[in-house]
LUMVOLO-90069 format. One line per field, with one value per residue (C-alpha): residue in three letters; chain; x, y, z. Coordinates in steps of 0.05 Angstrom, whole numbers. Each point is the difference from the previous one (the first is absolute). Example, Ala and Ser with C-alpha at 12.3 -4.5 7.8 and 13.67 -1.06 7.14 Angstrom:
// LUMVOLO-90069
r	(ALA, SER) $
c	(A, A) $
x	(246, 27) $
y	(-90, 69) $
z	(156, -13) $
// end
This chain:
// LUMVOLO-90069
r	(MET, THR, ILE, GLU, ARG, ARG, ARG, ALA, VAL, ALA, ASP, LEU, LEU, ALA, GLU, ARG, GLY, ASP, LEU, LEU, LEU, VAL, ALA, GLY, LEU, GLY, SER, PRO, VAL, TYR, ASP, ALA, PHE, ALA, ALA, GLY, ASP, HIS, ASP, LEU, ASN, PHE, TYR, ASN, TRP, GLY, ALA, MET, GLY, SER, ALA, ALA, MET, ILE, ALA, LEU, GLY, LEU, ALA, LEU, ALA, GLN, PRO, ASP, ARG, PRO, VAL, ILE, ALA, ILE, THR, GLY, ASP, GLY, GLU, MET, LEU, MET, GLY, ILE, GLY, ALA, PHE, ALA, THR, ILE, ALA, GLN, HIS, ARG, PRO, PRO, ASN, LEU, SER, ILE, VAL, VAL, LEU, ASP, ASN, GLY, GLN, TYR, ALA, GLU, THR, GLY, MET, GLN, PRO, THR, ALA, THR, SER, PHE, GLY, VAL, ASP, LEU, ALA, ALA, VAL, ALA, THR, ALA, CYS, GLY, LEU, PRO, ASP, VAL, VAL, THR, LEU, GLN, SER, ASN, ASN, GLU, ILE, ALA, ALA, LEU, ARG, THR, ARG, ILE, GLN, ALA, ARG, ARG, GLY, MET, VAL, VAL, ALA, VAL, LEU, LYS, ILE, ALA, LEU, GLY, ASP, GLN, PRO, HIS, THR, ILE, PRO, LEU, ARG, ASP, GLY, VAL, GLU, ILE, ALA, GLY, ARG, PHE, MET, ARG, HIS, ALA, ALA, THR, MET, PRO) $
c	(A, A, A, A, A, A, A, A, A, A, A, A, A, A, A, A, A, A, A, A, A, A, A, A, A, A, A, A, A, A, A, A, A, A, A, A, A, A, A, A, A, A, A, A, A, A, A, A, A, A, A, A, A, A, A, A, A, A, A, A, A, A, A, A, A, A, A, A, A, A, A, A, A, A, A, A, A, A, A, A, A, A, A, A, A, A, A, A, A, A, A, A, A, A, A, A, A, A, A, A, A, A, A, A, A, A, A, A, A, A, A, A, A, A, A, A, A, A, A, A, A, A, A, A, A, A, A, A, A, A, A, A, A, A, A, A, A, A, A, A, A, A, A, A, A, A, A, A, A, A, A, A, A, A, A, A, A, A, A, A, A, A, A, A, A, A, A, A, A, A, A, A, A, A, A, A, A, A, A, A, A, A, A, A, A, A, A, A, A, A) $
x	(495, 20, 44, -24, 37, 11, 25, 45, 35, 8, 31, 47, 23, 9, 70, 23, 68, 29, -53, -15, -74, -30, -77, -40, -60, -62, -10, 73, 14, -59, 23, 71, -21, -50, 58, 40, 27, 76, 50, 24, -72, -7, -72, -14, -57, -24, 51, -38, 42, 67, 10, 41, 44, 14, 18, 45, 38, 7, 24, 52, 22, -1, 27, 13, -71, -65, -49, -72, -57, -69, -47, -68, -21, -32, 64, 47, -47, 13, 73, 7, 60, 37, 7, 43, 45, 7, 16, 59, 33, -26, 27, 2, -22, -67, -68, -63, -65, -65, -66, -46, -75, -22, -30, 17, -15, 16, -52, -60, 19, -2, 32, 72, 26, 23, -73, -8, 59, 64, 51, 52, 47, -1, 16, 56, 28, -9, 39, 61, -7, 24, -33, -73, -51, -77, -24, -70, 0, 21, 39, 49, 19, 49, 44, 0, 18, 59, 23, -4, 37, 54, 15, 3, -11, -52, -73, -66, -58, -72, -48, -72, -39, -71, -47, -22, 32, 26, -9, 47, 55, 31, 71, 39, -21, 51, 44, 61, -1, -10, 61, 39, -13, 13, 68, 26, -12, 21, 66, 13, -8, 55) $
y	(1535, -27, 22, 23, -47, 43, 61, -44, -31, 69, 25, -60, 12, 75, 25, -73, 15, -70, -42, -64, -21, -66, 8, -61, -25, 45, 59, 14, 5, 46, 44, 3, 18, 51, 31, 11, -51, -11, -39, -31, -28, -76, -13, -72, -27, -69, -25, 6, -15, 17, 76, -6, -56, 41, 60, -44, -21, 73, 21, -54, 16, 76, 9, 74, 17, 2, -50, -2, -52, 28, -58, -15, -46, -53, -2, -3, -56, -38, 8, -1, -42, 57, 30, -61, 6, 74, -7, -44, 55, 64, 48, 69, 34, -39, 23, -42, 41, -40, 37, -38, 15, -71, -6, -34, 63, -36, -52, 35, 23, -67, 1, -23, -40, 67, 20, -63, 17, -20, 51, 8, 43, -58, -50, 42, 8, -74, -16, 40, 68, 47, 65, -5, 56, 8, 66, 25, 70, 39, 48, -59, -5, 58, -31, -67, 30, 39, -63, -41, 53, 6, -75, -6, -78, -46, 13, -36, 49, -24, 57, -7, 24, 25, -50, 13, 6, 56, 12, -46, 38, -49, 5, -38, -75, -29, -41, 0, 76, 13, -44, 27, 73, -12, -37, 52, 56, -38, -15, 73, 32, 4) $
z	(192, -67, -57, -71, -44, -66, 41, 40, -61, -33, 65, 3, -73, 7, -14, -10, -32, -24, 40, -35, 4, -6, 1, 20, -43, -2, 44, 13, -75, -10, 58, -22, -71, 28, 37, -65, -49, 9, -39, 68, 15, -10, -10, 22, -43, 9, 52, 60, 63, -30, 12, 64, -30, -63, 43, 44, -65, -20, 67, -1, -70, 10, 73, -11, -18, 39, -20, 22, -12, 8, 4, 27, 55, -47, -38, 61, 28, -63, 8, 73, 0, -31, 70, 21, -60, 8, 72, -19, -41, 29, -53, 32, -64, -2, 23, -3, 5, 6, -14, 46, -11, 16, -70, -68, -42, -65, 4, 34, 69, 34, 71, 5, 61, 30, 11, 40, 46, -36, 18, -55, 43, 53, -54, -26, 70, 15, -64, 30, -31, 54, -23, -14, 10, -8, -22, 10, -26, -61, 48, 11, -75, -6, 56, -35, -66, 31, 32, -65, -41, 54, -5, 73, 1, -23, 19, -6, 7, 2, -16, 22, -58, -3, -31, -70, -65, -45, -75, -40, -35, -45, -25, -53, 6, -48, 46, -48, -10, 76, 16, -54, 16, 75, -16, -50, 51, 62, -36, -20, 66, 53) $
// end
């Protein structure tokens, strides 16, 4: 059984309140935008491998707000050292969600290392992150969303995503405007 990616992202972002989102390059950006553009969405264009670390910085700077990074397996593999740095800090308001379909969707669906057996959940655990889950079904997403919104401690969730791609829904691409909008709204909310 595998998870339908776009539906899972929409379910994670439902009733989000003051949740700060860092959407990793490519499909996570398209899926977050398809779920509904939001002033607290930070769309990460052209900085592959950095979504988890940007989210860590936000979680440390905004400890009273939930922060989520939604990233792909390709991007997480590129920034795999982020797990070790995040494990040093373990901010309880941070969640990392990895959409793992074993493919580089942005460059033609070539297989990633996860399709050859690399287990990102095991890597996160080996780096010292204590709460790591692998989800296989869309039926498990609501419980993850509830946990993230309740801020019951840091979690890394690897979602096993069905192969294939979705239509690209493309939000604003101007990095200065994306960052400015995000910062203005993140600063005005409690």
